[in-house]
C-alpha positions in Angstrom: -0.1 -0.2 0.0 1.2 3.4 -1.0 1.5 6.2 1.3 -1.0 8.4 0.0 -3.0 4.9 0.5 -1.9 4.9 3.9 -3.1 8.3 4.7 -6.9 8.0 3.0 -7.1 4.9 5.3 -6.0 7.0 8.6 -8.6 9.6 7.2 -11.4 7.2 6.8 -10.4 5.5 10.2 -10.3 8.9 12.0 -13.5 10.3 10.7 -15.8 7.7 10.9 -17.1 6.7 13.5 -18.4 2.9 15.1 -22.3 2.8 14.8 -23.1 -0.4 16.8 -25.9 -0.6 18.4 -25.6 3.4 19.6 -28.3 4.7 17.4 -32.3 3.8 17.1 -34.9 4.6 14.3 -36.5 7.0 16.8 -33.9 9.1 16.8 -34.0 9.5 13.2 -37.6 10.3 13.6 -36.5 13.0 16.7 -34.3 14.6 14.3 -36.3 14.5 11.1 -39.7 16.3 13.2 -37.3 18.4 15.1 -35.5 20.1 12.0 -38.9 20.9 10.2 -39.9 21.9 13.4 -37.0 24.3 13.0 -38.0 25.5 9.9 -34.9 22.8 7.6 -36.9 22.5 4.4 -36.2 19.8 2.0 -36.9 19.5 -1.4 -39.6 16.5 -1.7 -36.6 14.4 -3.9 -34.8 14.3 -0.9 -35.7 11.4 1.7 -34.4 10.5 5.1 -33.4 6.4 4.5 -32.5 4.2 7.3 -29.7 1.7 6.3 -29.7 -0.6 9.7 -27.7 -0.7 12.2 -27.7 2.9 13.6 -26.4 4.3 10.0 -28.3 6.6 8.1 -28.3 10.5 6.1 -30.3 11.8 3.2 -30.9 10.4 -0.5 -32.3 11.5 -3.4 -34.7 9.5 -4.7 -35.7 11.3 -8.3 -33.3 13.4 -11.2 -33.6 17.3 -10.3 -31.7 19.7 -12.4 -28.4 21.2 -11.5 -28.7 23.8 -9.5 -31.6 22.8 -7.2 -31.9 23.7 -3.7 -32.4 20.3 -2.1 -31.9 21.3 1.3 -32.0 25.2 3.6 -31.3 24.7 6.9 -31.8 27.9 9.3 -29.2 29.7 11.0 -31.1 29.7 14.0 -29.8 25.7 14.6 -26.6 26.5 12.3 -23.1 26.4 15.5 -21.5 29.3 13.5 -17.7 29.7 14.8 -18.5 33.6 15.5 -21.4 33.5 17.2 -21.1 30.3 19.3 -17.7 32.8 20.5 -19.3 35.9 21.5 -22.6 33.7 22.8 -20.5 31.6 25.1 -18.2 34.5 26.3 -20.6 36.7 27.4 -22.9 33.9 29.1 -19.5 32.4 31.1 -19.4 32.4 34.4 -15.8 33.5 34.7 -15.0 36.8 34.9 -12.1 37.1 32.0 -10.8 40.3 30.8 -9.7 39.9 27.8 -11.1 36.1 26.8 -10.8 35.7 23.7 -7.0 36.8 23.7 -6.8 34.3 26.9 -8.4 31.7 24.8 -5.7 31.9 22.0 -2.3 31.9 24.6 -4.1 28.6 25.9 -4.2 27.0 22.2 -0.6 28.3 21.7 0.7 26.8 18.4 -3.4 25.4 17.4 -4.8 28.7 17.3 -4.7 28.7 14.1 -8.4 26.5 14.8 -9.4 28.6 17.0 -12.5 28.7 14.8 -12.8 24.8 15.0 -12.6 25.1 19.0 -15.4 27.5 19.6 -17.3 25.0 17.7 -16.1 22.5 19.7 -16.7 24.2 22.9 -20.2 25.1 21.9 -21.4 21.4 21.1 -20.1 20.8 24.2 -22.3 22.9 26.4 -25.6 21.9 23.8 -24.1 18.3 25.1 -24.1 18.7 28.7 -27.9 20.5 28.4 -28.8 16.7 27.4 -32.5 16.8 27.0 -33.7 20.0 27.7 -31.3 21.5 25.0 -32.0 23.2 21.9 -30.0 20.8 19.7 -31.0 17.3 21.7 -32.7 16.0 18.6 -29.9 16.3 16.7 -27.1 15.5 19.0 -29.1 12.1 19.9 -28.8 11.6 16.2 -25.2 11.1 16.4 -22.4 8.4 16.8 -21.9 8.0 20.3 -18.3 6.7 19.9 -16.0 7.4 17.6 -12.8 5.2 16.3 -9.6 6.4 18.5 -6.3 4.4 17.9 -4.6 2.3 20.7 -1.1 3.2 21.1 0.1 -0.3 19.5 -2.0 1.2 16.6 0.0 4.1 16.3 3.1 2.4 16.8 2.6 0.6 13.6 1.7 3.7 11.7 4.2 5.2 8.4 5.8 8.6 10.0 3.4 10.4 7.8 0.4 8.7 9.7 1.7 8.8 12.9 2.3 12.6 13.0 -1.3 13.6 11.6 -2.6 10.6 14.8 -0.3 12.6 16.9 -1.1 16.1 15.9 -5.0 15.5 16.6 -4.2 14.2 20.1 -1.8 17.2 20.7 -4.6 19.5 19.7 -7.1 18.3 21.8 -5.0 18.7 24.8 -4.8 22.4 23.7 -8.4 22.5 23.2 -8.9 21.3 26.7 -6.8 23.5 28.3 -8.7 26.6 26.6 -12.4 25.1 27.3 -10.9 25.0 30.5 -9.7 28.5 30.7 -13.6 29.3 29.9 -15.2 26.9 32.6 -12.9 27.8 35.1 -11.7 24.4 36.0 -10.0 21.7 34.6 -12.0 19.6 32.5 -11.4 16.0 33.7 -12.8 12.5 33.9 -16.9 12.7 32.3 -16.4 16.3 31.1 -13.4 15.6 29.3 -14.9 12.6 27.7 -17.5 14.6 27.2 -15.4 17.2 25.4 -13.4 14.5 23.7 -16.8 13.7 22.0 -17.3 16.8 20.9 -13.8 17.4 19.5 -14.2 14.2 17.3 -18.0 15.1 16.3 -16.7 18.4 14.9 -13.7 17.0 13.5 -15.7 15.3 11.3 -18.3 17.4 10.1 -17.9 21.3 10.5 -16.7 23.4 7.0 -16.3 26.5 6.4 -19.0 28.0 4.3 -19.1 30.2 1.1 -21.7 32.7 -0.5 -23.1 33.5 -3.7 -25.1 36.8 -3.1 -22.2 39.3 -1.5 -18.7 39.2 -2.8 -16.8 40.5 0.0 -18.4 37.9 2.0 -15.9 36.4 5.0 -16.0 32.5 5.3 -16.8 31.5 8.8 -16.3 28.1 10.2 -20.2 25.9 11.2 -21.2 22.9 12.0 -24.5 22.4 9.9 -27.4 20.2 11.6 -28.7 18.0 9.1 -26.3 19.4 6.6 -23.7 17.7 8.3 -24.7 14.1 6.6 -23.0 15.7 3.5 -19.1 15.2 4.9 -17.3 12.5 2.9 -18.1 12.2 -0.5 -15.4 12.7 -2.5 -15.7 13.9 -5.0 -18.5 16.2 -3.9 -21.4 16.2 -5.6 -23.4 19.1 -3.2 -22.7 22.7 -3.4 -23.1 24.8 -0.5 -23.8 28.2 0.1 -24.6 30.8 2.7 -28.0 32.9 1.4 -27.2 35.9 3.6 -30.8 37.6 2.1 -32.9 34.3 3.5 -30.3 33.9 6.7 -29.5 30.2 6.2 -27.3 27.5 4.9 -28.3 25.4 1.7 -27.6 22.9 -0.1 -27.9 22.6 -4.3 
């Protein structure tokens, strides 16, 4: 197996969840109902499909013209990096002067991933809200576990693949340190386990959005409920854009 194939296998291993019996069909029904209640719209040709064993997604059941809008997700349920940052800092129980600068310092060499951090922390907070949270049905529909290499498996990886695995682990440690600043205490035990879950979930599902309406629009990192199912196709066959006027994330 040549190097690029090994790296591709590593990405697949880290980004794809282990399903098993972790999710039920009722979770899919709840997700569908929740999305509709919050204003998410699907083209009539797009249907939810349950592949069994906790694996599901969206399927195009008939041919549509190129450029047809398939899904529209209101930004009110999107986890946006900038919005999440502002909400978290303003609602933090810890009084932190220059909070954003403190977070950048805590992230250290991983400050380039600051946008990613705020989404992870926001999803972690949503998870902590459990069934009372606004995003609970969406979170309950996600995998409960993500794959991780054991130390023995990492030792068998080729150099560049092991570098990626080591980088992700160090990035997680930096994110935990930064989150501890906001939370006012070190994340340990169940809290760290939940934060790690959020880190894994975001890592395989978020992206930067673009706009077809305003030329000066600055791409921002986002995690889009329902749209996060479109995350592994290569080459991609869905286009994402930000509808500024309609205040929604859309998929063509």
